[in-house]
ROSE-4610 file (N, C-alpha, C; in Angstrom, 1 decimal, always signed):
// ROSE-4610
residu = [X/X/X/X/X/X/X/X/X/X/X/X/X/X/X/X/X/X/X/X/X/X/X/X/X/X/X/X/X/X/X/X/X/X/X/X/X/X/X/X/X/X/X/X/X/X/X/X/X/X/X/X/X/X/X/X/X/X/X/X/X/X/X/X/X/X/X/X/X/X/X/X/X/X/X/X/X/X/X/X/X/X/X/X/X/X/X/X/X/X/X/X/X/X/X/X/X/X/X/X/X/X/X/X/X/X/X/X/X/X/X/X/X/X/X/X/X/X/X/X/X/X/X/X/X/X/X/X/X/X/X/X/X/X/X/X/X/X/X/X/X/X/X/X/X/X/X/X/X/X/X/X/X/X/X/X/X/X/X/X/X/X/X/X/X/X/X/X/X/X/X/X/X/X/X/X/X/X/X/X/X/X/X/X/X/X/X/X/X/X/X/X/X/X/X/X/X/X/X/X/X/X/X/X/X/X/X/X/X/X/X/X/X/X/X/X/X/X/X/X/X/X/X/X/X/X/X/X/X/X/X/X/X/X/X/X/X/X/X/X/X/X/X/X/X/X/X/X/X/X/X/X/X/X/X/X/X/X/X/X/X/X/X/X/X/X/X/X/X/X/X/X/X/X/X/X/X/X/X/X/X/X/X/X/X/X/X/X/X/X/X/X/X/X/X/X/X/X/X/X/X/X/X/X/X/X/X/X/X/X/X/X/X/X/X/X/X/X/X/X/X/X/X/X/X/X/X/X/X/X/X/X/X/X/X/X/X/X/X/X/X/X/X/X/X/X/X/X/X/X/X/X/X/X/X/X/X/X/X/X/X/X/X/X/X/X/X/X/X/X/X/X/X/X/X/X/X/X/X/X/X/X/X/X/X/X/X/X/X/X/X/X/X/X/X/X/X/X/X/X/X/X/X/X/X/X/X/X/X/X/X/X/X/X/X/X/X/X/X/X/X/X/X/X/X/X/X/X/X/X/X/X/X/X/X/X/X/X/X/X/X/X/X/X/X/X/X/X/X/X/X/X/X/X/X/X/X/X/X/X/X/X/X/X/X/X/X/X/X/X/X/X/X/X/X/X/X/X/X/X/X/X/X/X/X/X/X/X/X/X/X/X/X/X/X/X/X/X/X/X/X/X/X/X/X/X/X/X/X/X/X/X/X/X/X/X/X/X/X/X/X/X/X/X/X/X/X/X/X/X/X/X/X/X/X/X/X/X/X/X/X/X/X/X/X/X/X/X/X/X/X/X/X/X/X/X/X/X/X/X/X/X/X/X/X/X/X/X/X/X/X/X/X/X/X/X/X/X/X/X/X/X/X/X/X/X/X/X/X/X/X/X/X/X/X/X/X/X/X/X/X/X/X/X/X/X/X/X/X/X/X/X/X/X/X/X/X/X/X/X/X/X/X/X/X/X/X/X/X/X/X/X/X/X/X/X/X/X/X/X/X/X/X/X/X/X/X/X/X/X/X/X/X/X/X/X/X/X/X/X/X/X/X/X/X/X/X/X/X/X/X/X/X/X/X/X/X/X/X/X/X/X/X/X/X/X/X/X/X/X/X/X/X/X/X/X/X/X/X/X/X/X/X/X/X/X/X/X/X/X/X/X/X/X/X/X/X/X/X/X/X/X/X/X/X/X/X/X/X/X/X/X/X/X/X]
num = [1/1/1/2/2/2/3/3/3/4/4/4/5/5/5/6/6/6/7/7/7/8/8/8/9/9/9/10/10/10/11/11/11/12/12/12/13/13/13/14/14/14/15/15/15/16/16/16/17/17/17/18/18/18/19/19/19/20/20/20/21/21/21/22/22/22/23/23/23/24/24/24/25/25/25/26/26/26/27/27/27/28/28/28/29/29/29/30/30/30/31/31/31/32/32/32/33/33/33/34/34/34/35/35/35/36/36/36/37/37/37/38/38/38/39/39/39/40/40/40/41/41/41/42/42/42/43/43/43/44/44/44/45/45/45/46/46/46/47/47/47/48/48/48/49/49/49/50/50/50/51/51/51/52/52/52/53/53/53/54/54/54/55/55/55/56/56/56/57/57/57/58/58/58/59/59/59/60/60/60/61/61/61/62/62/62/63/63/63/64/64/64/65/65/65/66/66/66/67/67/67/68/68/68/69/69/69/70/70/70/71/71/71/72/72/72/73/73/73/74/74/74/75/75/75/76/76/76/77/77/77/78/78/78/79/79/79/80/80/80/81/81/81/82/82/82/83/83/83/84/84/84/85/85/85/86/86/86/87/87/87/88/88/88/89/89/89/90/90/90/91/91/91/92/92/92/93/93/93/94/94/94/95/95/95/96/96/96/97/97/97/98/98/98/99/99/99/100/100/100/101/101/101/102/102/102/103/103/103/104/104/104/105/105/105/106/106/106/107/107/107/108/108/108/109/109/109/110/110/110/111/111/111/112/112/112/113/113/113/114/114/114/115/115/115/116/116/116/117/117/117/118/118/118/119/119/119/120/120/120/121/121/121/122/122/122/123/123/123/124/124/124/125/125/125/126/126/126/127/127/127/128/128/128/129/129/129/130/130/130/131/131/131/132/132/132/133/133/133/134/134/134/135/135/135/136/136/136/137/137/137/138/138/138/139/139/139/140/140/140/141/141/141/142/142/142/143/143/143/144/144/144/145/145/145/146/146/146/147/147/147/148/148/148/149/149/149/150/150/150/151/151/151/152/152/152/153/153/153/154/154/154/155/155/155/156/156/156/157/157/157/158/158/158/159/159/159/160/160/160/161/161/161/162/162/162/163/163/163/164/164/164/165/165/165/166/166/166/167/167/167/168/168/168/169/169/169/170/170/170/171/171/171/172/172/172/173/173/173/174/174/174/175/175/175/176/176/176/177/177/177/178/178/178/179/179/179/180/180/180/181/181/181/182/182/182/183/183/183/184/184/184/185/185/185/186/186/186/187/187/187/188/188/188/189/189/189/190/190/190/191/191/191/192/192/192/193/193/193/194/194/194/195/195/195/196/196/196/197/197/197/198/198/198/199/199/199/200/200/200/201/201/201/202/202/202/203/203/203/204/204/204/205/205/205/206/206/206/207/207/207/208/208/208/209/209/209/210/210/210/211/211/211/212/212/212/213/213/213/214/214/214/215/215/215/216/216/216/217/217/217/218/218/218/219/219/219/220/220/220/221/221/221/222/222/222/223/223/223/224/224/224/225/225/225/226/226/226/227/227/227/228/228/228/229/229/229/230/230/230/231/231/231/232/232/232/233/233/233/234/234/234/235/235/235/236/236/236/237/237/237/238/238/238/239/239/239/240/240/240/241/241/241/242/242/242/243/243/243/244/244/244/245/245/245]
x = [+138.2/+139.2/+140.5/+141.6/+142.9/+143.6/+144.4/+145.1/+146.6/+147.3/+148.7/+149.6/+150.7/+151.7/+152.9/+153.4/+154.5/+155.7/+156.9/+158.1/+158.8/+159.1/+159.5/+160.8/+161.7/+162.9/+162.8/+163.2/+163.2/+164.3/+164.7/+165.6/+164.6/+164.5/+163.6/+164.0/+165.2/+165.8/+165.0/+164.2/+163.5/+162.0/+161.6/+160.2/+159.8/+158.5/+158.0/+157.6/+158.2/+157.9/+157.1/+156.7/+155.9/+154.4/+153.8/+152.4/+151.9/+150.8/+150.1/+149.7/+149.9/+149.5/+148.5/+147.5/+146.5/+146.9/+148.0/+148.5/+149.7/+150.1/+151.2/+151.2/+151.6/+151.7/+153.1/+154.0/+155.4/+155.7/+155.1/+155.3/+155.4/+156.0/+156.2/+154.8/+153.9/+152.6/+151.9/+151.9/+151.2/+151.7/+153.0/+153.6/+153.1/+153.1/+152.7/+151.3/+150.5/+149.0/+148.6/+149.3/+149.0/+149.2/+150.3/+150.6/+149.6/+149.3/+148.4/+147.0/+146.6/+145.3/+145.2/+146.2/+146.3/+146.2/+146.9/+146.8/+145.4/+144.8/+143.6/+142.4/+142.5/+141.3/+140.3/+140.8/+140.0/+140.9/+140.3/+141.1/+141.7/+143.0/+143.7/+144.3/+144.1/+144.8/+145.7/+146.9/+147.8/+148.0/+148.3/+148.5/+149.9/+150.7/+152.1/+152.2/+153.3/+153.6/+153.8/+154.3/+154.5/+154.9/+155.0/+155.3/+156.7/+157.5/+158.9/+158.8/+159.7/+159.7/+160.3/+160.1/+160.7/+162.2/+162.7/+164.2/+164.7/+163.8/+164.2/+164.1/+165.0/+165.0/+164.4/+164.2/+163.7/+164.4/+164.9/+165.4/+164.4/+163.3/+162.2/+161.0/+160.4/+159.1/+158.0/+157.1/+156.0/+154.7/+153.9/+152.6/+151.7/+150.4/+149.4/+148.3/+147.7/+146.5/+145.6/+144.3/+143.4/+142.9/+142.7/+142.3/+141.4/+140.4/+139.4/+140.0/+140.8/+141.4/+142.3/+142.1/+142.8/+144.2/+145.2/+146.5/+147.5/+148.4/+149.4/+150.4/+151.1/+152.1/+153.2/+153.6/+154.6/+154.1/+152.8/+152.3/+152.3/+151.9/+151.9/+153.3/+154.2/+155.6/+156.2/+156.0/+156.5/+155.9/+154.6/+153.9/+154.4/+154.5/+155.0/+156.4/+157.3/+158.7/+158.9/+158.0/+158.1/+157.7/+156.7/+156.2/+156.5/+157.1/+157.5/+158.8/+159.1/+160.4/+161.5/+162.7/+163.8/+164.4/+163.9/+164.3/+163.3/+162.3/+161.4/+161.4/+161.6/+161.6/+160.7/+160.0/+159.2/+160.1/+160.5/+161.4/+160.7/+159.4/+158.7/+157.2/+156.4/+154.9/+154.4/+153.5/+153.0/+151.5/+150.7/+149.3/+149.2/+148.5/+148.3/+146.9/+146.6/+145.2/+144.5/+143.2/+142.4/+142.6/+142.9/+142.9/+144.3/+145.3/+146.6/+146.5/+147.1/+147.2/+148.6/+149.2/+150.6/+150.9/+150.0/+150.2/+149.8/+148.6/+148.1/+148.8/+149.3/+150.0/+151.5/+152.0/+153.5/+153.7/+154.7/+155.1/+156.3/+157.2/+158.4/+159.0/+159.8/+160.5/+162.0/+162.8/+164.3/+164.7/+165.3/+165.9/+167.4/+168.0/+169.4/+169.8/+170.8/+171.2/+172.7/+173.1/+174.5/+175.2/+176.3/+177.1/+178.4/+178.8/+180.2/+181.0/+181.9/+182.7/+184.2/+184.4/+185.7/+185.7/+186.9/+187.1/+186.6/+186.8/+186.5/+185.1/+184.4/+183.1/+183.2/+182.1/+182.1/+181.2/+181.9/+181.2/+180.0/+180.1/+179.1/+178.1/+178.3/+177.3/+176.8/+177.1/+176.6/+175.1/+174.4/+173.0/+172.4/+173.2/+172.8/+173.4/+174.0/+174.5/+174.7/+174.8/+175.1/+176.6/+177.1/+178.5/+178.8/+179.6/+180.0/+181.6/+182.2/+183.7/+184.5/+183.9/+184.6/+184.5/+185.6/+185.7/+184.7/+183.8/+182.8/+183.4/+183.0/+183.4/+182.3/+182.6/+181.6/+181.3/+182.2/+182.0/+181.0/+181.2/+180.2/+178.8/+178.8/+177.5/+176.8/+177.6/+177.0/+176.4/+177.2/+176.7/+175.4/+175.4/+174.2/+173.0/+173.2/+172.1/+171.3/+172.0/+171.3/+170.2/+170.2/+169.2/+167.9/+168.0/+166.7/+166.1/+166.8/+166.2/+165.0/+164.1/+162.9/+161.7/+160.7/+159.5/+159.5/+159.3/+159.3/+158.3/+157.9/+157.1/+158.1/+158.1/+159.0/+158.5/+157.7/+157.1/+158.2/+159.3/+160.4/+161.2/+161.1/+161.9/+161.0/+160.0/+159.1/+158.6/+158.3/+157.6/+156.2/+155.6/+154.3/+153.3/+152.4/+151.5/+150.3/+149.8/+148.7/+149.1/+148.4/+148.7/+147.7/+146.8/+145.7/+146.2/+147.2/+147.7/+148.8/+149.0/+150.1/+151.4/+152.3/+153.7/+154.6/+154.1/+154.9/+155.3/+156.6/+157.1/+158.2/+158.5/+159.5/+160.6/+161.8/+163.0/+163.7/+163.8/+164.4/+165.9/+166.5/+167.9/+168.4/+169.6/+170.4/+171.8/+172.2/+173.5/+174.3/+175.5/+176.4/+177.7/+178.1/+179.3/+180.0/+181.3/+182.1/+182.3/+182.2/+182.4/+183.1/+184.4/+185.2/+184.9/+184.9/+184.6/+183.2/+182.3/+180.9/+180.7/+179.8/+179.2/+177.8/+177.4/+176.1/+175.3/+174.2/+173.4/+172.1/+171.8/+170.6/+169.7/+168.5/+167.5/+166.3/+165.9/+164.8/+163.8/+162.5/+161.5/+160.1/+159.1/+157.8/+157.1/+157.8/+157.3/+158.0/+158.0/+158.7/+157.8/+157.8/+157.1/+157.7/+157.0/+157.4/+158.7/+159.8/+161.1/+161.9/+161.3/+161.9/+163.3/+163.5/+164.8/+165.9/+165.5/+166.5/+166.8/+165.8/+166.1/+167.0/+166.8/+167.6/+169.0/+169.2/+170.5/+171.2/+170.4/+171.0/+171.6/+170.9/+171.4/+172.6/+172.7/+173.8/+175.0/+174.8/+175.9/+176.4/+175.5/+175.9/+176.8/+176.4/+177.1/+178.5/+178.5/+179.8/+180.7/+180.2/+181.0/+181.4/+180.9/+181.1/+180.3/+179.2/+178.4/+177.2/+177.0/+175.9/+176.3/+175.9/+176.2/+175.1/+175.5/+174.6/+173.6/+174.1/+173.3/+172.1/+172.1/+170.9/+169.7/+169.9/+168.9/+167.6/+167.7/+166.5/+165.7/+166.3/+165.6/+164.9/+165.6/+165.0/+163.7/+163.8/+162.6/+161.5/+161.8/+160.8/+160.2/+160.9/+160.4/+159.3/+159.3/+158.4/+158.4/+159.5/+159.7/+160.6/+160.1/+160.9/+162.0/+162.0/+163.1/+164.4/+164.3/+165.5/+166.3/+165.7/+166.4/+167.6/+167.6/+168.8/+168.6/+169.8/+169.8/+169.0/+168.6/+168.0/+168.8/+169.1/+170.0/+169.3/+170.2/+169.6/+168.9/+167.9/+167.0/+167.8/+168.8/+169.4/+170.1/+170.5/+171.2/+170.3/+169.0/+168.1/+167.4/+167.4/+166.8/+165.8/+164.6/+163.7/+164.3/+164.9/+165.6/+164.7/+163.8/+163.0/+161.8/+160.7/+159.4/+159.1/+158.9/+158.6/+157.1/+156.6/+155.2/+155.0]
y = [+68.0/+68.3/+67.6/+68.3/+67.7/+67.2/+66.1/+65.6/+65.8/+66.5/+66.8/+66.1/+65.6/+64.9/+65.8/+66.1/+67.0/+66.1/+66.5/+65.9/+67.1/+67.0/+68.1/+67.8/+68.8/+68.8/+69.9/+69.6/+70.6/+70.4/+71.5/+71.6/+71.7/+70.7/+70.7/+71.3/+72.0/+72.5/+73.4/+74.3/+75.3/+75.0/+73.8/+73.5/+72.4/+72.4/+71.4/+70.1/+69.8/+68.5/+68.8/+67.7/+67.7/+68.1/+67.4/+67.5/+68.9/+69.3/+70.6/+70.4/+71.5/+71.5/+72.6/+72.3/+73.3/+74.6/+74.5/+75.7/+76.3/+75.9/+76.5/+76.2/+77.2/+77.0/+76.8/+76.6/+76.4/+74.9/+74.4/+73.0/+73.0/+72.0/+71.9/+71.9/+71.0/+70.9/+72.2/+72.8/+74.1/+75.2/+75.3/+76.3/+76.0/+74.8/+74.5/+74.7/+74.3/+74.4/+75.9/+76.7/+78.2/+78.8/+78.4/+78.9/+78.4/+77.1/+76.5/+77.0/+77.4/+78.0/+79.3/+80.1/+81.4/+81.1/+80.1/+79.8/+79.4/+78.5/+77.9/+78.8/+79.7/+80.5/+79.7/+78.6/+77.7/+77.0/+76.4/+75.7/+74.5/+74.3/+73.1/+72.3/+71.0/+70.1/+69.2/+69.0/+68.1/+66.8/+65.7/+64.4/+64.0/+63.9/+63.5/+62.0/+61.5/+60.0/+59.5/+60.5/+60.1/+61.4/+61.3/+62.5/+62.4/+63.4/+63.5/+64.3/+64.0/+64.6/+66.1/+66.8/+68.1/+68.0/+68.9/+68.9/+68.0/+67.1/+66.1/+66.7/+66.3/+66.8/+65.8/+66.3/+65.4/+65.7/+64.7/+64.8/+64.6/+63.8/+63.5/+63.1/+64.0/+63.7/+63.8/+62.9/+62.9/+63.3/+64.2/+64.6/+64.7/+64.7/+65.0/+65.9/+66.6/+67.5/+67.6/+67.9/+68.1/+69.5/+70.0/+71.4/+71.6/+72.4/+72.7/+73.6/+74.5/+75.4/+74.6/+74.9/+74.2/+74.8/+74.4/+75.0/+73.9/+74.3/+73.3/+72.9/+71.8/+71.4/+72.5/+73.2/+74.2/+75.4/+75.8/+76.9/+76.6/+75.4/+75.1/+75.1/+74.5/+74.5/+75.9/+76.7/+78.1/+78.9/+78.8/+79.5/+79.1/+77.8/+77.3/+77.8/+77.6/+78.0/+79.5/+80.3/+81.7/+82.2/+81.5/+82.0/+81.2/+80.0/+79.2/+79.7/+79.5/+79.9/+79.2/+79.7/+79.1/+77.9/+77.4/+76.1/+75.0/+75.3/+74.3/+74.5/+73.4/+73.5/+72.4/+72.7/+71.8/+71.4/+70.2/+69.8/+69.1/+68.8/+68.2/+68.3/+68.5/+68.5/+67.7/+66.7/+65.8/+65.6/+65.7/+65.4/+63.8/+63.3/+61.9/+61.5/+60.2/+59.7/+60.1/+60.3/+60.7/+59.8/+58.5/+57.6/+57.6/+58.3/+58.3/+59.0/+58.3/+58.8/+58.6/+59.7/+59.7/+58.7/+58.6/+57.8/+56.3/+56.1/+54.8/+54.0/+54.7/+54.0/+53.8/+54.4/+54.2/+52.8/+52.1/+50.7/+50.6/+51.5/+51.5/+52.9/+53.0/+54.3/+54.0/+54.9/+54.8/+56.1/+55.9/+57.0/+56.9/+58.1/+58.2/+58.9/+58.4/+59.1/+59.3/+60.6/+61.0/+61.3/+60.6/+60.9/+61.4/+62.5/+63.1/+62.5/+61.6/+60.8/+61.3/+62.5/+63.1/+63.8/+64.0/+64.7/+66.2/+66.8/+68.2/+68.3/+69.4/+69.6/+70.0/+69.8/+70.1/+71.4/+72.6/+73.8/+73.9/+73.3/+73.4/+72.3/+71.3/+70.1/+69.9/+70.8/+70.6/+70.6/+71.2/+71.2/+70.1/+69.3/+68.3/+66.9/+66.8/+65.5/+65.5/+64.3/+64.2/+64.0/+64.8/+64.7/+63.7/+62.6/+61.7/+61.7/+62.2/+62.5/+61.2/+60.3/+59.0/+58.1/+57.4/+56.6/+55.4/+55.3/+54.2/+53.0/+51.8/+50.5/+50.2/+50.4/+50.3/+48.8/+47.9/+46.5/+46.0/+46.4/+46.0/+46.6/+47.8/+48.4/+47.6/+47.2/+46.4/+45.0/+44.4/+43.2/+43.4/+44.4/+44.7/+45.0/+45.7/+46.1/+44.8/+43.7/+42.5/+42.0/+42.3/+41.9/+42.7/+43.8/+44.6/+44.2/+43.4/+43.1/+42.1/+42.2/+41.4/+42.0/+41.2/+41.7/+41.6/+42.7/+42.7/+43.6/+43.4/+44.4/+45.4/+46.7/+47.7/+48.6/+48.1/+49.0/+49.6/+48.8/+49.3/+50.4/+50.4/+51.3/+52.4/+52.8/+53.8/+54.6/+55.9/+56.8/+57.0/+56.2/+56.4/+56.3/+57.3/+57.4/+56.4/+56.2/+55.3/+53.8/+53.0/+51.6/+50.8/+51.5/+50.8/+50.2/+51.0/+50.6/+49.6/+48.8/+47.7/+48.4/+47.8/+48.3/+47.4/+46.5/+45.6/+46.3/+46.3/+46.8/+45.8/+45.9/+45.1/+46.0/+45.7/+46.4/+45.5/+46.0/+45.2/+45.2/+46.4/+46.5/+47.6/+47.5/+48.5/+48.5/+49.6/+49.6/+50.7/+50.4/+51.4/+51.5/+52.8/+53.0/+54.3/+54.3/+55.5/+56.3/+57.7/+58.6/+59.9/+59.9/+61.1/+61.7/+60.8/+61.3/+61.1/+60.9/+60.6/+59.1/+58.7/+57.4/+57.6/+56.9/+57.1/+55.7/+55.8/+54.6/+54.8/+53.8/+53.9/+52.7/+53.0/+52.0/+52.0/+50.9/+50.7/+49.7/+50.1/+49.2/+49.6/+48.8/+49.0/+50.2/+50.7/+51.9/+52.0/+53.2/+53.4/+54.1/+53.7/+54.3/+55.6/+56.4/+57.7/+57.4/+58.1/+58.1/+56.7/+55.8/+54.5/+54.5/+55.3/+55.3/+55.9/+57.0/+57.6/+56.7/+55.9/+55.0/+53.8/+53.3/+52.2/+52.7/+53.9/+54.5/+54.7/+55.2/+55.4/+54.1/+53.0/+51.7/+51.3/+51.5/+51.2/+52.1/+53.3/+54.2/+53.6/+53.2/+52.6/+51.3/+50.5/+49.3/+49.7/+50.7/+51.2/+51.8/+52.3/+52.9/+51.8/+50.6/+49.6/+49.7/+50.5/+50.7/+49.7/+49.0/+48.0/+46.8/+45.6/+44.4/+44.2/+44.0/+43.7/+42.6/+41.6/+40.4/+40.7/+41.9/+42.3/+42.8/+43.1/+43.7/+42.8/+41.5/+40.6/+40.7/+40.7/+40.7/+42.1/+43.2/+44.5/+44.6/+44.0/+44.0/+43.2/+42.0/+41.2/+41.8/+42.6/+43.2/+44.2/+44.9/+45.9/+47.0/+47.2/+48.2/+49.3/+50.5/+51.6/+52.1/+51.9/+52.3/+51.6/+50.4/+49.6/+50.0/+50.8/+51.2/+52.1/+52.9/+53.8/+55.0/+55.5/+56.8/+56.9/+58.1/+58.3/+59.3/+59.0/+59.8/+61.2/+62.2/+63.6/+63.7/+64.6/+64.8/+65.3/+66.2/+66.9/+65.9/+64.7/+63.8/+63.0/+63.1/+62.2/+62.9/+62.1/+62.5/+61.5/+61.9/+61.0/+61.1/+60.0/+60.0/+59.6/+58.6/+58.1/+57.4/+57.6/+56.9/+56.1/+54.8/+53.9/+53.7/+53.6/+53.4/+52.2]
z = [+85.8/+86.9/+86.6/+86.5/+86.3/+87.5/+87.4/+88.5/+88.2/+89.0/+88.8/+89.8/+89.2/+90.1/+90.2/+91.4/+91.7/+92.2/+91.7/+92.2/+92.9/+94.2/+95.1/+95.8/+95.7/+96.6/+97.6/+98.8/+99.9/+100.9/+101.4/+102.6/+103.8/+104.6/+105.7/+107.0/+106.9/+108.1/+108.9/+108.3/+109.1/+109.1/+108.7/+108.7/+109.8/+110.1/+111.1/+110.5/+109.4/+108.7/+107.5/+106.9/+105.6/+106.0/+106.9/+107.1/+107.6/+107.0/+107.4/+108.8/+109.6/+111.0/+111.3/+112.1/+112.4/+113.1/+113.9/+114.6/+113.9/+112.7/+112.1/+110.6/+109.8/+108.4/+107.9/+108.9/+108.6/+108.3/+107.3/+106.9/+105.4/+104.8/+103.4/+102.7/+103.2/+102.6/+102.7/+103.8/+104.0/+103.0/+102.8/+101.9/+100.5/+100.0/+98.7/+98.5/+99.4/+99.3/+99.3/+100.0/+100.0/+98.6/+98.0/+96.6/+95.6/+95.7/+94.7/+94.9/+96.1/+96.3/+95.6/+95.6/+94.9/+93.4/+92.9/+91.5/+91.1/+91.8/+91.5/+91.7/+92.7/+93.1/+93.9/+94.4/+95.3/+96.2/+97.3/+98.3/+97.7/+97.7/+97.2/+98.3/+98.3/+99.2/+98.5/+98.9/+98.2/+99.0/+98.3/+99.0/+98.8/+99.9/+99.8/+99.9/+99.3/+99.4/+100.8/+101.6/+103.0/+103.8/+105.1/+105.9/+106.4/+106.0/+106.5/+107.8/+108.8/+110.1/+110.0/+111.0/+111.1/+110.9/+110.0/+109.8/+108.7/+108.3/+107.3/+105.9/+105.0/+103.6/+102.6/+101.4/+100.3/+99.0/+98.3/+97.0/+95.9/+96.3/+95.4/+96.1/+96.8/+97.4/+96.3/+96.4/+95.4/+96.0/+95.3/+95.8/+94.6/+94.9/+93.8/+94.3/+93.4/+93.8/+92.5/+92.8/+91.8/+91.7/+90.5/+90.4/+89.2/+89.4/+88.4/+87.3/+87.6/+86.7/+85.7/+84.4/+83.4/+83.1/+83.8/+83.6/+83.1/+82.3/+81.8/+82.8/+82.6/+83.6/+83.7/+82.6/+82.7/+83.5/+83.3/+84.0/+85.6/+85.9/+87.4/+87.9/+87.2/+87.7/+87.8/+86.8/+86.9/+88.0/+88.2/+89.3/+90.6/+90.9/+92.2/+92.4/+91.5/+91.7/+91.9/+91.3/+91.4/+92.8/+93.5/+94.7/+95.9/+95.8/+96.9/+97.5/+98.8/+99.3/+98.6/+98.6/+97.8/+98.3/+99.5/+100.0/+99.7/+98.8/+98.3/+96.7/+96.0/+94.6/+94.0/+92.9/+92.2/+90.9/+90.8/+89.8/+88.6/+88.8/+87.7/+88.1/+87.0/+87.1/+86.0/+86.3/+85.2/+85.4/+84.3/+84.4/+84.4/+85.4/+85.6/+85.6/+85.4/+85.5/+86.8/+86.7/+87.8/+89.1/+88.9/+90.0/+90.6/+90.1/+90.7/+92.1/+93.1/+94.5/+95.0/+95.4/+95.7/+96.9/+97.8/+99.0/+98.8/+98.3/+98.1/+97.0/+96.0/+94.9/+95.1/+96.1/+96.4/+96.8/+96.1/+96.4/+97.3/+97.2/+98.1/+98.2/+99.2/+99.5/+99.8/+99.3/+99.6/+100.4/+101.5/+102.3/+102.3/+102.3/+102.4/+103.7/+104.4/+105.7/+105.5/+105.8/+105.7/+107.1/+107.3/+108.5/+108.2/+108.7/+108.5/+109.7/+109.3/+110.3/+110.3/+110.7/+110.9/+112.2/+112.8/+114.0/+113.9/+112.8/+112.6/+112.0/+112.2/+111.6/+110.1/+109.4/+108.0/+107.9/+107.7/+107.7/+106.7/+105.6/+104.5/+104.6/+105.3/+105.4/+106.8/+107.7/+109.1/+109.2/+108.3/+108.3/+107.5/+106.9/+106.0/+106.2/+107.4/+107.8/+109.3/+109.9/+111.3/+111.6/+112.5/+112.8/+113.9/+113.5/+114.5/+114.5/+115.5/+115.4/+115.7/+116.5/+116.8/+115.5/+115.2/+114.0/+114.1/+113.1/+113.1/+112.4/+112.9/+112.3/+111.3/+110.0/+109.0/+108.8/+108.9/+108.7/+109.8/+111.0/+112.0/+111.8/+111.2/+110.9/+109.8/+108.8/+107.7/+108.2/+109.1/+109.7/+110.5/+111.3/+112.1/+111.2/+110.1/+109.2/+108.7/+108.6/+108.1/+109.0/+110.3/+111.2/+110.9/+110.2/+110.0/+108.7/+107.8/+106.5/+106.7/+105.7/+105.8/+106.5/+106.8/+107.4/+108.9/+109.6/+111.1/+111.6/+112.9/+113.6/+114.2/+113.7/+114.1/+115.2/+116.0/+117.1/+117.9/+118.3/+119.1/+118.4/+117.0/+116.2/+115.7/+116.4/+115.9/+117.1/+116.8/+117.8/+117.4/+116.5/+116.0/+117.2/+117.2/+118.4/+118.3/+117.1/+116.9/+117.0/+117.8/+117.9/+117.1/+116.5/+115.7/+114.4/+113.8/+112.5/+112.7/+111.7/+111.7/+111.8/+112.6/+112.7/+111.9/+111.1/+110.3/+109.0/+108.8/+107.6/+107.0/+105.7/+105.1/+104.6/+105.0/+104.5/+103.5/+102.3/+101.2/+101.2/+101.5/+101.4/+102.3/+102.8/+103.5/+103.0/+102.3/+101.8/+102.5/+102.9/+103.7/+102.9/+102.6/+101.9/+102.4/+102.2/+102.6/+101.3/+101.5/+100.4/+100.9/+100.8/+101.1/+102.5/+103.5/+104.9/+105.3/+104.4/+104.7/+104.7/+105.6/+105.6/+105.1/+104.0/+103.5/+103.6/+104.3/+104.6/+103.7/+102.9/+102.0/+102.4/+102.7/+103.1/+102.2/+101.7/+100.8/+101.4/+101.5/+102.0/+101.5/+101.9/+101.4/+102.1/+103.2/+103.9/+105.3/+105.9/+107.1/+108.1/+109.3/+110.4/+110.9/+111.7/+112.2/+113.0/+112.6/+113.2/+113.0/+112.2/+112.1/+111.5/+110.4/+109.8/+110.8/+111.4/+112.4/+113.5/+114.0/+115.1/+114.6/+113.4/+112.9/+112.7/+112.1/+112.0/+113.3/+114.3/+115.6/+116.2/+116.0/+116.5/+115.7/+114.4/+113.6/+114.0/+114.4/+114.9/+116.3/+117.1/+118.4/+118.2/+117.2/+116.9/+116.4/+115.5/+114.9/+115.9/+117.0/+118.1/+119.1/+119.0/+120.0/+121.2/+121.2/+122.4/+122.4/+121.4/+121.3/+120.5/+120.9/+120.2/+119.2/+117.9/+116.9/+117.1/+117.9/+118.1/+119.0/+119.6/+120.5/+119.7/+118.4/+117.6/+117.5/+117.2/+117.1/+118.4/+119.6/+120.8/+121.0/+120.5/+120.6/+119.8/+118.6/+117.7/+118.3/+118.9/+119.5/+120.7/+121.4/+122.7/+122.5/+121.3/+121.0/+122.1/+122.7/+123.7/+123.2/+123.0/+122.4/+123.2/+124.5/+125.4/+125.1/+124.5/+124.3/+123.1/+122.2/+121.0/+121.1/+122.2/+122.4/+121.6/+121.1/+120.5/+119.2/+118.8/+117.5/+116.7/+115.5/+114.7/+114.4/+114.2/+114.0/+112.7/+112.7/+111.6/+110.3/+110.6/+109.4/+108.5/+108.9/+108.0/+107.1/+107.3/+106.6/+105.3/+104.2/+103.0/+102.5/+102.0/+101.3/+99.8/+99.4/+98.1/+96.9/+97.1/+96.0/+96.4/+95.6/+95.9/+94.6/+94.8/+93.7/+93.5/+92.3/+92.0/+91.1]
């Protein structure tokens, strides 16, 4: 049985997220599994490196699956790209050792968030960025981002339903830069909880607008109370950029 590693790009705008749902096949995982099942002639389940939320995009999501049928990497890639919707692309297929696991072997993830920070809307990027028309103070946002670095319990910055799993995550870096009207926020860490990136970005936006004092962030983290985090950034501005192994 071969183990295949997929590198996937997708526009998450019309999907209910990555994870397959019992009451809907309108998910990224569901679409790919349906095509692979046709190729393999047997039920195929794929393992993703992580679950992106509804509306979130990916530049390089990683997944793996095992299949009895002996197909080459090129055959798998061509078949998937022929039958998948055109907002999901397989950009690489590689045969990997049997023990490779896209979720358990992932060591870090990098997310990119795009904010269009002009008074007017961006007609071509309105589905791929969050529009904030008031001018943001980037230097204040950079200063605020430092409070999130390191290892913390991010309960207050997550909407994760299960409280049995650890809410402790480590953020290695947060870089914020301007790029021709866009503010791009790049976050790298060992992993991210449900809605965690969007809530962190929401807080940085509030700081950038002068609505929140950056010095309040440590107490919000310590409180573990989700109600204190304030706004959550829109899904369409978020991209899973890279997964490290």
